[in-house]
N, C-alpha and C positions, 0 to 999 in steps of 0.2 A: 424747609418745611413750613416755617412760620409765614413766609411770604405767600405761599400757596394758600394757607388758611385765611390770610388777610384778603386775598383776591376772590374768595368764594362769594361774598356778598355782591361784589362788583359783577361777576359773571352771572349770578342769579338775577340781578337787576337788569342787566343787558338782555338776558334770555327772556325775561318776562316782558320787557319792552318790545322786543322783536315779535314775540307771540301776539301781543296786543295789537301791534301795527298790522301783522299778517291777518289776524281775525277781522279787524276793521276793514281792511281792503277786500277780504272775501265777502263780508256783509254788504259792502258798497257795490260790488258787482253783481249781487243777487244770489250768492250761495247761501243755502240754509241747511242746517243739520236737523233732521227729524229724529227725535227720541221718544215720540209718543206712540201709542198703539193705533192711532187713526190710519196711518199708512205705513208701509214697510220702513224699517230703520234705514237711514241712508243720508246721502248728501244730494241736495236738490238745487237746481238753478231756477230762479223765478224769472218769469217773462211777462210782458204786458200784451201778449197777443190774444186773439180771440180763441177761447178754449175749443178743442175738438173732442169728439167722443173718445173716452179713455184717458183724458188728461186729468191730473190732479188740480184742484182749484182751492186756493186759500182765500178765506173771507174773514173780515173783522166785523162781527155782528154789532149792532148798536146796543147801547146800555139801556135796555128796556126790561120790564119785569119778566117777560117770557124767557129771554136769553139768560137773565140773572138766575132764574129758578132752575133752568136746565144746567147751568154751570154748577149751582149748588148741589144738584142731584147727581152730577158727574156724567151727564149725558153728552 
C-alpha cells in the first residue's frame, strides 16, 4: 500500500506532462476551444484561408483607445 501512495506524485506528474504536451500539440495545429459567449461553445480549427459567407473570423484588434474602451465596457 505504501508503494502505491509513493507512486501517486509520479503518476500525477506524468499525467500533467502528457496533458500539457497534448494541449501544446493541439494549439500548434490550430485547434482552439471557445468558452466565450461570442460564438457557440466548442472546439474549432483555425485556418488561413479567405473567409466565406458564414465563416467565423478571429481578429486581434490593435491597442488603441476605441478598442480599449470597448473591452472595458464589455462590448
